[in-house]
VOGU-3710 file (C-alpha; in Angstrom, 3 decimals, decimal comma):
1> mhntdspkke> 5,586/239,065/161,305  7,723/240,841/164,081  5,755/242,893/166,833  7,503/246,200/167,430  4,959/247,468/169,950  6,021/245,091/172,831  9,412/246,636/173,739  7,847/250,040/173,592  5,097/249,068/175,904  7,721/247,546/178,400
11> rlhdmdelrl> 9,653/250,863/178,252  6,559/252,812/179,048  5,713/250,507/181,885  9,256/250,884/183,400  8,862/254,718/183,073  5,619/254,579/184,943  7,156/252,547/187,835  10,125/254,842/188,033  7,758/257,918/188,270  5,797/256,179/190,979
21> hvkeleetaa> 8,925/255,307/192,871  10,176/258,922/192,554  6,746/260,115/193,876  7,043/257,718/196,808  10,571/259,088/197,616  9,405/262,621/197,379  6,450/261,894/199,727  8,851/260,164/202,179  11,248/263,057/202,008  8,443/265,502/202,659
31> slkrerqsly> 7,230/263,399/205,553  10,752/263,191/207,021  11,060/267,003/206,600  7,733/267,546/208,472  8,800/265,262/211,223  12,118/266,997/211,430  10,444/270,389/211,608  8,112/268,955/214,360  11,148/267,690/216,183  12,896/270,974/215,883
41> slldaipgfv> 9,771/272,872/217,095  9,545/270,467/220,135  13,230/270,938/220,921  12,866/274,762/220,556  9,930/274,685/223,089  12,012/272,851/225,682  12,855/275,329/228,587  16,576/274,459/228,376  19,304/274,209/225,891  19,587/271,139/223,509
51> flrgpdysir> 22,487/270,555/221,173  24,102/267,757/219,307  27,945/267,419/219,247  30,434/265,088/217,784  33,676/263,664/219,177  35,503/266,750/217,809  33,379/268,959/220,202  31,628/270,489/217,082  28,032/271,449/217,515  25,872/269,881/214,707
61> fanryfherf> 22,537/271,301/216,017  21,325/273,642/218,684  17,797/274,681/219,702  16,371/278,152/220,098  17,185/278,316/223,780  20,795/277,583/223,123  20,957/280,353/220,467  19,386/282,877/222,984  21,767/282,038/225,754  25,065/281,397/223,864
71> gnpsekpcye> 24,599/282,653/220,249  24,865/280,896/216,951  27,328/277,994/217,188  28,142/278,089/213,494  29,997/274,755/213,560  32,267/276,051/216,355  33,321/273,721/219,116  31,160/273,737/222,268  33,866/275,048/224,608  34,524/278,042/222,463
81> imtnrtepcd> 30,962/279,281/222,295  29,784/278,147/225,713  32,850/279,040/227,810  34,970/281,397/225,569  37,760/278,887/225,953  40,381/277,644/223,360  40,438/274,139/224,702  37,936/271,666/226,168  36,776/272,271/229,601  38,269/270,363/232,597
91> ecrilsifst> 34,829/269,173/233,783  33,646/268,134/230,412  32,327/264,591/230,337  32,261/263,992/226,549  35,341/261,742/226,381  34,005/259,583/229,187  30,740/259,269/227,334  32,362/258,342/224,053  34,485/255,733/225,772  31,750/254,138/227,936
101> kkpqkwewts> 28,735/254,919/225,637  26,664/255,512/228,767  24,509/258,430/229,691  25,930/261,011/232,075  24,330/263,479/234,510  26,323/266,326/236,099  26,156/270,087/237,016  27,839/272,831/235,122  28,252/276,503/235,667  28,444/278,772/232,567
111> kvdnrlyqiy> 31,047/281,465/232,495  28,961/283,278/229,772  25,818/283,904/231,829  26,945/282,724/235,375  24,055/280,243/235,564  24,084/276,775/237,035  22,814/274,043/234,683  21,852/270,440/235,230  23,339/268,564/232,281  22,084/265,314/230,738
121> dypfvdldgl> 24,200/263,656/228,119  22,969/260,758/225,896  25,202/258,946/223,403  23,671/257,652/220,072  24,822/256,552/216,635  23,613/258,428/213,517  22,645/256,983/210,150  26,196/257,118/209,010  27,363/255,091/212,075  29,023/258,212/213,682
131> llvlefgidi> 28,769/258,363/217,533  27,305/261,635/218,641  26,195/263,077/221,967  22,880/264,709/222,537  23,032/267,149/225,446  20,209/268,682/227,423  20,939/271,543/229,923  18,357/272,801/232,376  18,878/276,044/234,313  18,664/275,186/237,962
141> tdlkekeeql> 20,187/278,365/239,454  16,953/279,521/241,033  16,103/276,115/242,186  19,511/275,799/243,856  19,127/279,223/245,519  15,656/278,207/246,763  17,106/274,930/248,048  19,822/276,808/249,814  17,183/279,246/251,184  15,075/276,274/252,236
151> ehakqqveef> 18,128/274,607/254,001  18,809/277,885/255,614  15,244/278,271/256,725  15,291/274,602/257,880  18,301/275,342/260,015  16,709/278,431/261,442  13,553/276,491/262,174  15,471/273,869/263,968  17,348/276,537/265,904  14,106/278,284/266,680
161> nkileerlre> 12,548/274,881/267,849  15,443/274,353/270,218  14,808/277,881/271,620  11,107/277,251/271,766  11,385/273,929/273,482  13,726/275,586/276,077  11,129/278,384/276,542  8,303/275,921/276,670  10,119/274,055/279,490  10,594/277,391/281,292
171> eaarsrekda> 6,939/278,360/280,717  5,826/274,932/281,854  7,718/275,301/285,113  6,314/278,843/285,565  2,884/277,424/284,741  3,277/274,719/287,415  4,289/277,388/289,902  1,288/279,598/288,805  -1,106/276,580/289,031  0,118/275,933/292,558
181> fvlqqsrqav> -0,321/279,588/293,380  -3,889/279,622/291,824  -4,715/276,471/293,728  -3,506/278,006/296,875  -5,555/281,072/296,212  -8,540/278,992/295,499  -8,052/277,022/298,687  -7,747/280,259/300,633  -10,996/281,582/299,021  -12,740/278,382/299,756
191> mgemmgniah> -11,457/278,300/303,344  -12,886/281,822/303,813  -16,182/280,690/302,543  -16,077/277,537/304,782  -15,117/279,456/307,857  -18,467/281,298/307,294  -20,226/277,985/306,860  -18,632/276,492/309,965  -19,840/279,581/311,927  -23,369/278,874/310,684
201> qwrqplnvis> -22,965/275,160/311,468  -21,711/275,823/314,971  -23,988/278,640/315,865  -26,893/276,381/316,942  -24,913/273,808/318,992  -22,932/276,547/320,700  -26,205/278,301/321,645  -27,505/274,987/322,917  -24,387/274,488/324,982  -24,522/278,030/326,236
211> llvqdlnesy> -28,144/277,626/327,349  -27,472/274,257/329,054  -24,527/275,619/330,875  -26,664/278,641/332,150  -29,426/276,243/333,076  -27,025/274,097/335,146  -25,950/277,096/337,100  -29,612/278,118/337,734  -30,520/274,675/338,777  -27,719/274,512/341,244
221> tygdftreyl> -28,712/278,034/342,598  -32,328/277,200/343,040  -31,827/273,620/344,348  -33,320/271,748/341,390  -29,951/270,107/340,652  -30,156/266,250/340,534  -28,025/263,463/339,236  -30,507/262,515/336,500  -30,732/266,280/335,430  -26,870/266,353/335,333
231> dntinkimda> -26,680/263,294/333,132  -29,367/264,469/330,780  -27,579/267,874/330,477  -24,190/266,234/329,868  -25,638/264,011/327,205  -27,113/266,977/325,392  -23,894/268,960/325,633  -22,006/265,858/324,200  -24,462/265,511/321,309  -23,840/269,172/320,527
241> iqhmsrtmed> -20,003/268,777/320,719  -20,187/265,595/318,555  -22,207/267,584/315,917  -19,518/270,318/315,896  -16,848/267,473/315,667  -18,616/265,866/312,641  -18,813/269,269/311,023  -14,983/269,779/311,350  -14,526/266,250/309,984  -16,708/267,031/306,986
251> fsdflkpekk> -14,742/270,156/306,212  -11,490/268,464/306,793  -12,414/265,634/304,347  -13,605/268,156/301,835  -10,143/269,846/301,630  -8,173/266,554/301,763  -6,064/266,063/298,621  -6,700/262,946/296,477  -4,226/260,860/294,566  -6,285/258,135/292,947
261> kvlfsvrksv> -9,436/258,183/291,039  -12,223/256,206/292,494  -15,799/255,194/291,515  -17,995/257,424/293,781  -21,676/258,178/294,293  -22,543/261,368/292,599  -25,680/261,903/294,826  -23,631/261,465/298,012  -21,175/264,022/296,765  -23,994/266,465/296,034
271> ektlsilepa> -25,638/265,829/299,532  -22,207/266,308/301,203  -21,687/269,583/299,480  -25,190/270,864/300,322  -24,884/269,667/303,974  -21,884/271,950/304,283  -23,633/274,907/302,628  -27,136/274,365/303,933  -26,913/276,708/307,098  -25,542/279,480/305,035
281> lkhkrinfei> -28,180/279,058/302,313  -31,025/278,922/304,845  -29,648/281,908/306,542  -30,054/283,812/303,257  -33,376/282,230/302,626  -32,181/280,382/299,458  -34,070/277,208/298,814  -32,472/274,247/297,154  -33,757/270,922/295,627  -32,056/267,737/294,575
291> dmpedisamg> -33,537/265,703/291,880  -31,473/262,531/291,015  -31,580/258,809/291,593  -29,394/257,059/294,101  -27,499/254,856/291,584  -25,637/257,609/289,570  -21,848/257,066/289,922  -18,725/258,464/288,278  -14,975/257,860/288,126  -12,869/260,634/289,523
301> ypneyahvll> -12,002/262,574/292,601  -15,013/263,008/294,873  -13,472/265,804/296,950  -12,598/267,791/293,777  -16,114/266,967/292,473  -17,591/268,393/295,641  -15,271/271,425/295,311  -16,654/272,166/291,912  -20,266/271,873/293,069  -19,277/274,120/296,029
311> nivinakdvf> -17,895/276,778/293,621  -21,005/276,709/291,430  -23,451/277,001/294,358  -21,446/279,778/295,952  -21,456/281,700/292,722  -25,167/281,354/292,479  -25,612/282,439/296,143  -23,516/285,541/295,456  -25,594/286,472/292,352  -28,834/286,120/294,353
321> lkrnvsgpki> -27,519/288,523/296,936  -26,027/290,907/294,422  -29,313/291,083/292,433  -31,602/290,878/295,471  -33,532/288,044/293,848  -37,042/287,332/295,120  -37,683/283,642/295,904  -34,116/282,362/295,133  -33,835/278,673/294,374  -31,147/276,239/293,272
331> tirgfkeadk> -32,018/273,075/291,623  -29,538/270,131/291,248  -30,612/267,434/288,796  -28,763/264,214/287,967  -29,296/261,546/285,330  -27,462/259,080/283,052  -26,778/259,867/279,382  -25,216/256,896/277,524  -22,116/256,025/279,601  -21,977/259,481/281,233
341> sivtvtdnag> -23,210/260,902/284,538  -24,825/264,292/284,057  -25,384/266,830/286,874  -26,909/270,191/286,214  -26,944/273,079/288,693  -29,783/275,628/287,742  -30,658/278,843/289,423  -33,272/281,600/288,869  -30,914/284,611/289,196  -31,615/286,039/285,796
351> giseaimdri> -28,766/284,277/283,721  -25,346/285,235/282,624  -24,824/288,310/280,461  -23,979/287,171/276,774  -21,200/289,836/276,787  -19,223/287,683/279,392  -20,599/284,165/278,737  -17,417/283,224/276,796  -15,180/284,453/279,609  -16,640/283,020/282,818
361> fepyfttrdk> -14,017/280,192/282,795  -11,097/282,398/282,324  -8,621/282,779/285,300  -8,882/285,896/287,295  -12,131/287,012/285,435  -14,849/287,988/287,901  -17,803/290,302/288,171  -17,422/290,599/291,972  -15,837/293,378/293,773  -12,080/292,864/294,207
371> esgigiglyl> -12,592/292,382/297,978  -15,191/289,690/297,301  -13,304/287,308/294,971  -10,375/286,710/292,727  -12,067/285,114/289,827  -10,429/281,629/289,910  -13,318/279,495/291,221  -15,029/278,659/287,877  -11,481/278,408/286,122  -10,309/275,896/288,701
381> sktmiennmg> -13,580/274,092/288,457  -13,166/273,580/284,751  -9,645/272,399/285,171  -10,625/269,875/287,809  -13,446/268,454/285,697  -11,839/268,488/282,295  -8,049/268,178/282,936  -8,050/266,086/286,076  -11,118/263,987/285,473  -11,520/263,880/281,665
391> grltarnvdn> -15,044/265,244/281,815  -16,700/268,451/280,597  -18,082/271,569/282,372  -20,174/273,980/280,471  -22,664/276,820/281,120  -25,597/278,223/279,386  -28,650/280,371/280,147  -32,064/278,765/280,567  -35,505/280,270/281,564  -34,795/283,118/283,973
401> gaefriel> -31,393/281,723/285,158  -28,110/279,967/284,425  -27,363/276,224/284,032  -23,935/274,653/284,756  -23,583/271,152/283,333  -21,027/268,530/284,613  -20,372/265,555/282,572  -18,246/262,571/283,788
//
C-alpha cells in the first residue's frame, strides 16, 4: 500500500527550514540596521564633517556636522554644495586618491564659512566593488590662529630676550661699578674706624716716648746723664717705635687685597681682629672673650674674614654705646660642625628689633645717624662670606642680645 504522508511531511519540513532561514535573515538585517545606526550616531558625534563620495564627486552620505555647516547634500556633487562651484576644485585630491588608492592629508579653506579644515581622505571598496572615498574634515581655524599667535609671541619673547640680555649686560656693568663704589665706601668707613684704633694703639707708646725724651732732657740738666742711662732710654724708645711699626703692619696686612683662597687658622684671624680693636674696646670698657680651640681652620680669604669680624664687632660696639649698656661684653665662640667651621659673635646689647631683622644685610640700610655710617658693613660682610667664600652669614636674637653666625 502506498504511503501518501511522506511527501507531505517533507514539504512541511522544508517550510519550517525556510521560515527559520527567513527569521535568521530578518535578525541579521535588524542587527545590521542597529550597527548602521550606531555607526551613524558615532559619525554624527564627531566634531568635524564626515562624508562619503564616489568618483563622480557625488555625496553618498554625510554626517550631522556636514549638514549643519554646508546643508543637505541631496546627491549633489561635493564641489557644488561645499564651494558653490560648478566644477571640481583645483586643490581637490580625489583624482589622485582614486588613481593611487592611498590616503591623503591636506588643508582646505571653505568658501562657504571661511574656515580652515584639516582634511583626511581614505579610499575603500564597497560591497558592490565600487571605489569610494571617505573624507574627514576637522576645523583647525582657531588652532591655526593660536599657532600664529604663539609664533608671534615666540618672536616677541625672542626679541624681548635679546633686549633683556643687553640690559642685563648693561646692568651687570653698572653693578660692577656699584660694587666697586660700595667696596671703596666700605674701605673708607673701615679706614676711618681704623684710624681711631691706630690712635688708641699709638697713644701709649707715644706717651712713653714723650716721657723718655723729657726724662733725657732732665737727666742732662741735673747731671744724671750717663752712657748706660742713654742706652737704656734708647732701647725703650726703639721698643715703643717697633710696637708702633708692628701696628702699622697689622693694619696694612688687614687691608691688603687677596687673590687666592688659602687654608687659614680661624682662631688666629679672630685674635688678629681683636688685637686691632682691643684698645678701642678697653677704652669704652667693653669686655670680650674668645672660646675656641686652636685647630679650627677654613678655606677662604683670611683678610676678608677678619674684615667681616671687624664689621660685626664694630656694630656691637656702636650698639653698646648707643644704648648705654651696663657691663657690655662680646663673646666669640668657635667649633667644628661636620665639615664646617662655625664662629659665633654674641653680644648682650638687647638684640635686634624684629621689625628690621630681615633688612640688616641690605645695602645702605642702617640704624645709625647718617654721619655715623652708610649701612654697607653687614651687606659687604654677607657678600664676602657667601659670594666670595661660599659660606653663610646669618643673624638671630639670643638671650638679651644678638648672635651672628659665620659658617665656612
